[in-house]
N, C-alpha and C positions, 0 to 999 in steps of 0.2 A: 640575173637577179642576185642581189647582195644577200649574204647570210644574215642571220639575226644579229643586230647590232646592239651594243650597250653604250648609252650616253651617260657619262659619269665625269666626276671631277678629276683633275690631273694630279699625279703624284710625283712627277719629275719636272725638271726645268723645261719650259717651253723654249723653242728655238729663238723666239723673239728676245728673251732674256739672254740666251747663250750668245747671240750675235752682239748684243750690247756689251756683254762681258768681254767678248773677244777684242773689242776695240779699246779696252781699258786695262790691258795687262798681258797681252800675248797669249800663247797657247797654254794648255794645262801642263804640258810637259815642261815648258819653260818655267812656269810657276813652281812646279814641283822641284825643279833643279835649283831654283833660287831659294826655296824653303829649306832645301837640304844643306845649303851653305850658311843660311842665316836663320836662327831661331827667332820667330816673331812672337810677341806676347799675344795671348788669347784675348780678343776684344770683349769688353764688358757688355756690349749690345749684340743681339743675334745678327748673324750675317744673312739669314734667310727666314722669312716668316710666311705663313699661309693661313688663310681664313676661307672657310667653305660657306657658300651661299647657294643652296639648291644644287643645280647642275654645274655651277661655276666655282672656281677657286681664285681668290685674290692672292697673288704671290708677289712678294717684294724681295729683292736681292740687293745687298749692299755691294756697290762696285768699288774695286780698289782704285787708289789714285792713279792718274796717268804717270807714265815713266818720266822722270825729270829730264829736262834738256840742258839745264845749266847748274845742276846740283840741287835744284829746288823744284818742288812740284808746283805747277801753276795754279792748282785749285785743290780744295778738299775733296775727299772721296764722295761720290754721289750715290744715288739709289734709283733703281728702276722698278716700277710696279706694273702689273698687268693682270687682267682677269682671263682665265683660260678654261676651255672645255675640251675634253678628250673623248674620242669615239673609238671603241674597240669592237672587234668581232668576238662574239661569245665563244669562250674556250681558247682564245688566243691572247698571249700576254702583251703583244706589241700593239700600240694604237695604229689605226688606219688613217686617222685625221686628228688634227688639233686646230682650234680656232682661238686666237688671242686678241684682246683689245687692250691697248695701253699707250703709254707715251715714252719716247726715248728721252734720256737726260738732256735737259736744255731745250726741249721742244714742247710747245703747248698743244700741238695738234694730236688728236687721237688717231692711232693707226690700227686697222684690222689686219691681222696676219693669219693666213691659212697655211698649214703644213700638211703635205700630202706625199704619198709614195712617188718614186721616180717613174712609175708606169703612167705617164701623162703624155698628152699631145702638145708639142711646142711648134709654133704658137697655138694656143688652144684656149677655149673659154673656161673660166672659173668664176663662179658667181655664188653669192649668198642670197637666198630668198627669205625675206622676213616672215612670210606666211606659208611657205612651202608650195606656192602656186607659180604659174608661169604666165607670160604675156601680159594682157591687160588686167588680169586678175591678181597679179603679183603686187605685194606691198612690201616696202622695206628692202628693195633689191640693192645689192652692192656688187658692182663689177670689179673684180680684182685683176691685177697684172702680175704675171710671173716675173720674179726678180732673179732667182738663182736656184741651183740644185747642188746639194752637198750632203755627204754622209748618208746617202740613201733617202734623202728627203728633199722635196721641192717646195719653194716658198713663194707665195703670192701675197701682195699687199694692196691696200687701198686706204684712202682717208675719207671716212664717211661723214656726211653732213649731220647737223643736229636733228633735223626732221627724221632722217632714216634711223638714227640711233634711238629716237623716241619711240618709233614703231617697234623696234626690237625689244626695248625695255618693257613695253606694254604687251608684247606678244606671248604666245605659249610654245609654238613649234615652228621650225623653219627647215631649210635645207641648204646644204653645200653641194653645188653641182660643178662637175668638171669633165672634160673630155679625156678619156684614157688614150693609151698609145695607139689603139686601133681606131680612134676617132669616135667611139661610142660615148654618149653622155651618161654619166653615173650620178646618182643622187644619194647623199648621206644625210640622215636626219639630224637636226640640231634641236636642242631644247633651250628656250629662253627663261626657264624657271630659275629664279634667283639672280638673273642678270641685272635687274633694276637695283637690287640691294648691293650687289657686287660693285656696280658702277658708282653708286653713292659712296661706298667704302673706298674705292679707287680715288675718287675726287678728294676725299678727306685725307688720304695719304699724300696726295700731290701737294696739298696745302700745308703740310707739316714742314 
């Protein structure tokens, strides 16, 4: 049985944004080294913004331009936005799960990303239930696929259809289910409170 859980909004960068950033400027160590050699002006616009909607946070990160290949950058810096929910065990500082919904730069499709500890079964099932039920009673189910594990976190993703997202946006509570390393199925509660408003704000940011 899982300890008492706290469903709340995220206060750190989700791995979805971190992965996107990793593809646009190298590692943090490399960036720090470059900054040590070249003093860059402070931008007039914020590099990161957050907005809270119930149990969800809309987070946008300004991405650095890609490294030039011929002395010139091929395009201007982009921005990635996502809505994120974090689940923590009461009394513990580190989250046990994060769920993010967003778009990668240059992609119109929404991607659902689940971040879980490395204590998982591979290959194993990982699934979001829109109403917290199973089998024929489940609504808004999303089957995710594990993609990678790094830095103590494993990542699973899926591209939900519009009908499934509509169920989540109208819903109240759901679950994130996955098989642990022993093969036992664990269920983590999710809240859809504020998701509809957060997704509306995400679409607005995408159109900017």
